[in-house]
A tleap script that builds the chain and sets N, CA, C and O, in Angstrom:
source leaprc.protein.ff14SB
mol = sequence {
  NMET ASN GLN LEU THR LYS HIE ILE ASP ASN
  GLY SER PHE TRP VAL MET VAL ILE THR VAL
  VAL LEU PHE VAL ALA ALA ILE PHE GLU LYS
  GLY PHE THR HIE ASP LEU LEU LEU GLU ALA
  GLY VAL PHE LEU VAL SER ALA LYS LEU MET
  VAL MET SER TYR LYS ASN GLY ILE VAL SER
  LYS HIE ILE SER ALA GLN LEU ASN ASP ILE
  GLN ASP GLY ILE LYS ARG ILE GLU GLN ARG
  ARG ASP CSER
}
set mol.1.N position { 2.600 80.660 155.108 }
set mol.1.CA position { 2.243 81.989 155.344 }
set mol.1.C position { 1.110 82.208 154.240 }
set mol.1.O position { 0.105 82.768 154.679 }
set mol.2.N position { 1.088 81.858 152.845 }
set mol.2.CA position { -0.035 81.942 152.387 }
set mol.2.C position { -1.190 81.501 152.535 }
set mol.2.O position { -2.211 82.051 152.121 }
set mol.3.N position { -1.100 80.061 153.377 }
set mol.3.CA position { -2.524 79.702 154.074 }
set mol.3.C position { -2.959 80.353 155.116 }
set mol.3.O position { -4.071 80.136 155.597 }
set mol.4.N position { -2.165 81.188 155.564 }
set mol.4.CA position { -2.648 81.955 156.694 }
set mol.4.C position { -3.015 83.433 156.431 }
set mol.4.O position { -3.469 84.166 157.309 }
set mol.5.N position { -2.779 83.826 155.122 }
set mol.5.CA position { -3.437 85.162 154.935 }
set mol.5.C position { -4.937 84.895 153.936 }
set mol.5.O position { -5.698 85.789 153.566 }
set mol.6.N position { -5.048 83.701 153.707 }
set mol.6.CA position { -6.337 83.471 153.122 }
set mol.6.C position { -7.331 83.408 154.308 }
set mol.6.O position { -8.504 83.534 153.956 }
set mol.7.N position { -7.140 83.253 155.524 }
set mol.7.CA position { -8.013 83.105 156.476 }
set mol.7.C position { -8.211 84.376 157.565 }
set mol.7.O position { -9.109 84.619 158.371 }
set mol.8.N position { -7.175 84.956 157.278 }
set mol.8.CA position { -6.950 86.203 158.410 }
set mol.8.C position { -6.655 87.375 157.765 }
set mol.8.O position { -5.770 87.468 156.916 }
set mol.9.N position { -7.502 88.459 158.205 }
set mol.9.CA position { -7.301 89.667 157.197 }
set mol.9.C position { -6.016 90.384 157.811 }
set mol.9.O position { -5.419 89.950 158.797 }
set mol.10.N position { -5.633 91.640 157.045 }
set mol.10.CA position { -4.496 92.512 157.367 }
set mol.10.C position { -4.329 92.790 158.915 }
set mol.10.O position { -3.323 92.632 159.607 }
set mol.11.N position { -5.598 93.253 159.276 }
set mol.11.CA position { -5.636 93.995 160.457 }
set mol.11.C position { -5.547 92.902 161.622 }
set mol.11.O position { -4.919 93.155 162.650 }
set mol.12.N position { -6.087 91.886 161.462 }
set mol.12.CA position { -5.747 90.582 162.453 }
set mol.12.C position { -4.258 90.322 162.335 }
set mol.12.O position { -3.593 90.233 163.367 }
set mol.13.N position { -3.772 90.212 161.309 }
set mol.13.CA position { -2.223 89.679 161.209 }
set mol.13.C position { -1.273 90.924 161.825 }
set mol.13.O position { -0.222 90.562 162.354 }
set mol.14.N position { -1.480 91.939 161.803 }
set mol.14.CA position { -0.637 93.143 162.188 }
set mol.14.C position { -0.884 93.042 163.807 }
set mol.14.O position { 0.091 93.189 164.544 }
set mol.15.N position { -2.292 92.771 164.415 }
set mol.15.CA position { -2.261 92.644 165.852 }
set mol.15.C position { -1.686 91.607 166.269 }
set mol.15.O position { -1.110 91.754 167.348 }
set mol.16.N position { -1.618 90.362 165.692 }
set mol.16.CA position { -0.578 89.456 166.135 }
set mol.16.C position { 0.676 89.635 166.061 }
set mol.16.O position { 1.351 89.101 166.942 }
set mol.17.N position { 1.326 90.378 165.074 }
set mol.17.CA position { 2.562 91.043 165.228 }
set mol.17.C position { 2.982 91.855 166.251 }
set mol.17.O position { 4.088 91.823 166.790 }
set mol.18.N position { 1.935 92.682 166.534 }
set mol.18.CA position { 2.360 93.650 167.622 }
set mol.18.C position { 2.026 93.033 169.212 }
set mol.18.O position { 2.493 93.554 170.225 }
set mol.19.N position { 1.247 91.984 169.218 }
set mol.19.CA position { 0.861 91.262 170.334 }
set mol.19.C position { 2.339 90.587 170.648 }
set mol.19.O position { 2.669 90.600 171.834 }
set mol.20.N position { 3.258 90.000 169.708 }
set mol.20.CA position { 4.470 89.083 169.825 }
set mol.20.C position { 5.491 89.993 170.388 }
set mol.20.O position { 6.254 89.704 171.309 }
set mol.21.N position { 5.429 91.337 169.630 }
set mol.21.CA position { 6.360 92.349 169.873 }
set mol.21.C position { 6.258 92.747 171.219 }
set mol.21.O position { 7.252 92.586 171.928 }
set mol.22.N position { 5.322 93.199 171.662 }
set mol.22.CA position { 4.920 93.724 173.094 }
set mol.22.C position { 5.094 92.606 173.945 }
set mol.22.O position { 5.646 92.866 175.014 }
set mol.23.N position { 4.744 91.346 173.733 }
set mol.23.CA position { 5.016 90.127 174.788 }
set mol.23.C position { 6.944 90.340 174.969 }
set mol.23.O position { 7.592 90.486 176.005 }
set mol.24.N position { 7.367 90.288 173.698 }
set mol.24.CA position { 8.924 90.143 173.830 }
set mol.24.C position { 9.536 91.550 174.730 }
set mol.24.O position { 10.336 91.603 175.664 }
set mol.25.N position { 9.006 92.307 174.219 }
set mol.25.CA position { 9.237 93.851 175.099 }
set mol.25.C position { 9.237 93.435 176.554 }
set mol.25.O position { 10.210 93.525 177.302 }
set mol.26.N position { 7.805 92.880 176.936 }
set mol.26.CA position { 7.682 92.771 178.247 }
set mol.26.C position { 8.636 91.809 178.808 }
set mol.26.O position { 8.969 92.008 179.976 }
set mol.27.N position { 9.174 90.730 178.146 }
set mol.27.CA position { 10.171 89.898 178.900 }
set mol.27.C position { 11.354 90.822 179.189 }
set mol.27.O position { 11.805 90.927 180.329 }
set mol.28.N position { 11.813 91.439 178.227 }
set mol.28.CA position { 13.165 92.430 178.416 }
set mol.28.C position { 12.757 93.351 179.631 }
set mol.28.O position { 13.584 93.524 180.527 }
set mol.29.N position { 11.540 93.937 179.698 }
set mol.29.CA position { 11.439 94.966 180.601 }
set mol.29.C position { 11.086 94.541 181.923 }
set mol.29.O position { 11.459 95.276 182.837 }
set mol.30.N position { 10.391 93.419 182.237 }
set mol.30.CA position { 10.091 93.007 183.369 }
set mol.30.C position { 11.016 91.857 183.808 }
set mol.30.O position { 11.235 91.627 184.998 }
set mol.31.N position { 11.518 91.187 182.861 }
set mol.31.CA position { 12.472 89.890 183.191 }
set mol.31.C position { 11.722 88.901 183.490 }
set mol.31.O position { 10.565 88.826 183.078 }
set mol.32.N position { 12.407 87.790 184.428 }
set mol.32.CA position { 11.523 86.575 184.629 }
set mol.32.C position { 11.047 86.846 185.998 }
set mol.32.O position { 11.643 86.308 186.930 }
set mol.33.N position { 10.041 87.620 186.226 }
set mol.33.CA position { 9.525 87.968 187.764 }
set mol.33.C position { 7.946 87.484 187.435 }
set mol.33.O position { 7.451 86.946 186.444 }
set mol.34.N position { 7.329 87.964 188.844 }
set mol.34.CA position { 5.893 87.387 188.837 }
set mol.34.C position { 5.142 88.058 187.901 }
set mol.34.O position { 4.201 87.471 187.367 }
set mol.35.N position { 5.500 89.596 187.516 }
set mol.35.CA position { 4.609 90.032 186.601 }
set mol.35.C position { 4.656 89.602 185.230 }
set mol.35.O position { 3.791 89.883 184.401 }
set mol.36.N position { 5.891 88.775 184.965 }
set mol.36.CA position { 5.752 87.977 183.659 }
set mol.36.C position { 4.659 87.053 183.588 }
set mol.36.O position { 4.132 86.968 182.479 }
set mol.37.N position { 4.217 86.378 184.457 }
set mol.37.CA position { 2.933 85.532 184.518 }
set mol.37.C position { 1.764 86.282 183.906 }
set mol.37.O position { 1.087 85.785 183.005 }
set mol.38.N position { 1.561 87.375 184.365 }
set mol.38.CA position { 0.563 88.403 184.233 }
set mol.38.C position { 0.561 88.600 182.493 }
set mol.38.O position { -0.420 88.563 181.750 }
set mol.39.N position { 1.787 88.785 182.185 }
set mol.39.CA position { 1.985 89.187 180.573 }
set mol.39.C position { 1.787 87.849 179.924 }
set mol.39.O position { 1.163 87.969 178.870 }
set mol.40.N position { 2.079 86.753 180.180 }
set mol.40.CA position { 2.324 85.512 179.655 }
set mol.40.C position { 0.578 85.135 179.542 }
set mol.40.O position { 0.217 84.515 178.542 }
set mol.41.N position { -0.321 85.476 180.446 }
set mol.41.CA position { -1.579 85.056 180.775 }
set mol.41.C position { -2.347 86.076 179.712 }
set mol.41.O position { -3.471 85.701 179.382 }
set mol.42.N position { -1.961 87.085 179.248 }
set mol.42.CA position { -2.580 88.148 178.340 }
set mol.42.C position { -2.001 87.840 177.013 }
set mol.42.O position { -2.569 88.302 176.023 }
set mol.43.N position { -0.802 87.020 176.853 }
set mol.43.CA position { -0.493 86.744 175.579 }
set mol.43.C position { -1.107 85.457 175.083 }
set mol.43.O position { -1.436 85.266 173.913 }
set mol.44.N position { -1.257 84.426 176.258 }
set mol.44.CA position { -2.072 83.262 175.742 }
set mol.44.C position { -3.564 83.358 175.504 }
set mol.44.O position { -4.106 82.486 174.826 }
set mol.45.N position { -4.328 84.446 176.058 }
set mol.45.CA position { -5.589 85.038 175.547 }
set mol.45.C position { -5.471 85.299 174.111 }
set mol.45.O position { -6.150 84.849 173.188 }
set mol.46.N position { -4.490 86.102 174.097 }
set mol.46.CA position { -4.464 86.875 172.579 }
set mol.46.C position { -4.169 85.666 171.534 }
set mol.46.O position { -4.821 85.561 170.494 }
set mol.47.N position { -3.173 84.796 171.880 }
set mol.47.CA position { -3.053 83.765 170.865 }
set mol.47.C position { -4.526 82.546 170.850 }
set mol.47.O position { -4.924 82.017 169.813 }
set mol.48.N position { -4.891 82.402 171.670 }
set mol.48.CA position { -6.181 81.677 171.634 }
set mol.48.C position { -7.473 82.407 170.747 }
set mol.48.O position { -8.311 81.737 170.144 }
set mol.49.N position { -7.463 83.877 170.790 }
set mol.49.CA position { -8.331 84.566 170.123 }
set mol.49.C position { -7.796 84.443 168.664 }
set mol.49.O position { -8.605 84.396 167.738 }
set mol.50.N position { -6.446 84.388 168.435 }
set mol.50.CA position { -5.919 84.425 167.002 }
set mol.50.C position { -6.179 83.177 166.362 }
set mol.50.O position { -6.407 83.171 165.152 }
set mol.51.N position { -6.172 81.993 167.101 }
set mol.51.CA position { -6.318 80.701 166.666 }
set mol.51.C position { -7.880 80.490 166.436 }
set mol.51.O position { -8.295 79.885 165.447 }
set mol.52.N position { -8.666 80.991 167.345 }
set mol.52.CA position { -9.976 80.964 167.003 }
set mol.52.C position { -10.401 81.782 165.593 }
set mol.52.O position { -11.160 81.377 164.713 }
set mol.53.N position { -9.823 82.798 165.645 }
set mol.53.CA position { -10.208 83.661 164.148 }
set mol.53.C position { -9.554 82.816 163.200 }
set mol.53.O position { -10.075 83.141 162.133 }
set mol.54.N position { -8.759 81.965 162.979 }
set mol.54.CA position { -8.171 81.512 162.000 }
set mol.54.C position { -9.264 80.332 161.630 }
set mol.54.O position { -9.809 80.204 160.533 }
set mol.55.N position { -9.449 79.555 162.711 }
set mol.55.CA position { -10.266 78.422 162.552 }
set mol.55.C position { -11.683 78.850 162.033 }
set mol.55.O position { -12.246 78.181 161.167 }
set mol.56.N position { -12.187 79.847 162.514 }
set mol.56.CA position { -13.399 80.290 162.081 }
set mol.56.C position { -13.536 80.890 160.524 }
set mol.56.O position { -14.502 80.780 159.769 }
set mol.57.N position { -12.299 81.537 160.296 }
set mol.57.CA position { -12.404 81.719 158.649 }
set mol.57.C position { -12.158 80.326 157.762 }
set mol.57.O position { -12.615 80.231 156.623 }
set mol.58.N position { -11.542 79.463 158.267 }
set mol.58.CA position { -11.701 78.114 157.465 }
set mol.58.C position { -12.914 77.582 157.564 }
set mol.58.O position { -13.421 77.255 156.491 }
set mol.59.N position { -13.596 77.378 158.628 }
set mol.59.CA position { -15.113 76.739 158.837 }
set mol.59.C position { -16.034 77.897 157.710 }
set mol.59.O position { -16.775 77.548 156.791 }
set mol.60.N position { -15.751 79.114 158.069 }
set mol.60.CA position { -16.580 79.779 157.087 }
set mol.60.C position { -16.880 79.683 155.847 }
set mol.60.O position { -17.970 79.664 155.275 }
set mol.61.N position { -15.344 79.595 155.308 }
set mol.61.CA position { -15.158 79.247 153.775 }
set mol.61.C position { -15.952 77.821 153.490 }
set mol.61.O position { -16.713 77.676 152.534 }
set mol.62.N position { -15.711 76.976 154.290 }
set mol.62.CA position { -16.346 75.490 153.922 }
set mol.62.C position { -17.562 75.525 154.142 }
set mol.62.O position { -18.179 74.749 153.412 }
set mol.63.N position { -18.335 76.236 155.011 }
set mol.63.CA position { -19.704 76.334 155.017 }
set mol.63.C position { -20.173 77.238 153.766 }
set mol.63.O position { -21.299 76.936 153.369 }
set mol.64.N position { -19.626 78.144 153.160 }
set mol.64.CA position { -20.036 79.011 152.168 }
set mol.64.C position { -20.046 77.896 150.915 }
set mol.64.O position { -21.052 77.768 150.218 }
set mol.65.N position { -18.887 77.136 150.703 }
set mol.65.CA position { -18.920 76.175 149.694 }
set mol.65.C position { -20.098 75.174 149.775 }
set mol.65.O position { -20.652 74.794 148.744 }
set mol.66.N position { -20.478 74.748 150.997 }
set mol.66.CA position { -21.525 73.563 151.184 }
set mol.66.C position { -22.861 74.451 150.752 }
set mol.66.O position { -23.776 73.977 150.078 }
set mol.67.N position { -22.833 75.603 151.172 }
set mol.67.CA position { -23.963 76.308 150.578 }
set mol.67.C position { -24.395 76.474 149.349 }
set mol.67.O position { -25.520 76.243 148.905 }
set mol.68.N position { -23.328 76.941 148.734 }
set mol.68.CA position { -23.308 77.224 147.101 }
set mol.68.C position { -23.720 75.774 146.542 }
set mol.68.O position { -24.701 75.662 145.807 }
set mol.69.N position { -22.859 74.556 146.952 }
set mol.69.CA position { -23.292 73.506 146.472 }
set mol.69.C position { -24.927 72.902 146.369 }
set mol.69.O position { -25.514 72.311 145.463 }
set mol.70.N position { -25.390 73.379 147.845 }
set mol.70.CA position { -26.877 73.131 147.986 }
set mol.70.C position { -27.547 73.699 146.992 }
set mol.70.O position { -28.309 73.051 146.275 }
set mol.71.N position { -27.296 75.177 146.828 }
set mol.71.CA position { -28.214 76.214 145.915 }
set mol.71.C position { -28.182 75.690 144.592 }
set mol.71.O position { -29.183 75.706 143.876 }
set mol.72.N position { -26.774 75.093 144.122 }
set mol.72.CA position { -26.635 74.708 142.600 }
set mol.72.C position { -27.512 73.543 142.607 }
set mol.72.O position { -28.241 73.431 141.622 }
set mol.73.N position { -27.593 72.633 143.534 }
set mol.73.CA position { -28.476 71.508 143.735 }
set mol.73.C position { -29.846 71.916 143.418 }
set mol.73.O position { -30.518 71.420 142.514 }
set mol.74.N position { -30.226 72.854 144.218 }
set mol.74.CA position { -31.838 73.391 144.147 }
set mol.74.C position { -32.032 73.794 142.847 }
set mol.74.O position { -32.994 73.323 142.240 }
set mol.75.N position { -31.170 74.713 142.210 }
set mol.75.CA position { -31.392 75.118 140.744 }
set mol.75.C position { -31.613 74.177 139.772 }
set mol.75.O position { -32.435 74.253 138.859 }
set mol.76.N position { -30.705 73.125 140.047 }
set mol.76.CA position { -30.665 72.104 138.889 }
set mol.76.C position { -32.210 71.403 139.266 }
set mol.76.O position { -32.989 71.266 138.322 }
set mol.77.N position { -32.554 71.056 140.351 }
set mol.77.CA position { -33.827 70.270 140.424 }
set mol.77.C position { -35.055 71.367 139.795 }
set mol.77.O position { -36.014 70.962 139.138 }
set mol.78.N position { -34.873 72.463 140.054 }
set mol.78.CA position { -35.865 73.329 139.620 }
set mol.78.C position { -35.800 73.484 138.240 }
set mol.78.O position { -36.874 73.540 137.641 }
set mol.79.N position { -34.690 73.572 137.568 }
set mol.79.CA position { -34.702 73.326 136.067 }
set mol.79.C position { -35.417 72.000 135.485 }
set mol.79.O position { -36.131 72.069 134.485 }
set mol.80.N position { -35.202 70.877 136.120 }
set mol.80.CA position { -35.723 69.690 135.721 }
set mol.80.C position { -37.284 69.688 135.845 }
set mol.80.O position { -38.067 69.079 135.117 }
set mol.81.N position { -37.529 70.358 136.736 }
set mol.81.CA position { -39.006 70.176 137.448 }
set mol.81.C position { -39.897 71.167 136.311 }
set mol.81.O position { -41.038 70.841 135.983 }
set mol.82.N position { -39.165 72.528 135.708 }
set mol.82.CA position { -39.732 73.058 134.992 }
set mol.82.C position { -39.540 72.736 133.277 }
set mol.82.O position { -40.081 73.386 132.383 }
set mol.83.N position { -38.902 71.916 133.150 }
set mol.83.CA position { -38.727 71.536 131.867 }
set mol.83.C position { -39.468 70.305 131.389 }
set mol.83.O position { -39.340 69.920 130.227 }
savepdb mol mol.pdb
quit
């Protein structure tokens, strides 16, 4: 859970929780009928967006760390050049 909260903000987390709750409610309300396929499709799209959000958070932090390393390298080169 700690790993999840590093990359997903509170708003996105609560959207996930509400989506799951609404999907489970739809199962009990609609039963296992044709309409459930539509609900399942909506749920899968929501789940895919959540996974993409999580992966984007991880990639963003990784790119930020790499950019910081590059920036530090440039500063070291400039310091050597100036001295």
